[in-house]
N, C-alpha and C positions, 0 to 999 in steps of 0.2 A: 798552390791550391787555395790559399786564403784570398788572393786577389781574384781568382776565378769565381770563388764562392760569393764575392761581393758584386759581380757583374749582374745586371738585371737580365731578365729573360729575353728582352728585345735585342740586347747586345749579343747574347749567346746565339740566338737564332740568326742574327745577321752574319756572325762569323761562321756558323755551320753552313749557311746558305752559300757562302763564297767558296766552299770546298766540296759541295755535293754535286752530283750530276744534275743536269737541267730537268730530266724526266722525273726526278724525285723531289717531292716537296719537303719542306722542313719536317724532320721527325717530330712527332707530338710527344713522344715519351722521353724520359731522361736516359743518359748513357747507361750502359754501353750500347753503341750503335754498331750495326753490321757494316763492315768495311766496304762492301760492294756498293753502298749508296754514295761513296765519295768519288770525286773526279780523279783522273790519273795523277794530277799534281798533288791532290790530297792524299792519295794512297802512297805516293813516294815519300811524302813528309811523315805520314803515319808509320811507314816501314822503318824509316831512319830513327824516329823517336822511339819506336818499340825496341830496336836494337840497342840504343843508348840506355834505355831503362831496364834492359835485361829481360824483356818479355820474350817468350819462346815462340809465340804466334802473334799475328797482327790481324786476325779475322774480326775481332771486336775492338771497338774504340771506346775506351773508358774515360772517366772524368780527368784522369791525369793527362792523357794525350789531348783531350779537348782543352785542357787548361793551356797547354803549349800552343795549340792551334788558335786559341782565342786571342793571342797577341799578334797573329799574322794576318795581314790583309794583302792579297795579291797585288803586286806592283806598288805597294805603299809601305812606309816605315812602320815598325811595330807601334801599336796603340798603347800597350802596357809594357812595363819593364819588369822582368823577373830576374831573380838571382839564381841563374842556372847552376852555378858551381855549388851553392849551398844545397839546392834541391837534389842534385845528383849525388852529392856527398851523403845527404841524409838517406836517400834511397839505397845507396851502397851499404850503409851500416845496417839497414833493415834486413 
């Protein structure tokens, strides 16, 4: 979340745009976002992340999931590196 918080709005918007459906423009508000605005690929990733994080539903995409999505670029290597093990360990202890 720290790295996500340091991303500028342009970078966040670029990442969101790569996972939303073409008919939907970038959301103007901050997370949580309704999952229906995401492409099929985005929904699949969101569902997997939600399961890993222990969320019971994946209808809304919050900042935690957006932080994970922010490192992904379709068909490209990750742009930011996160310590997933530490993050998941911390979330499990919460």
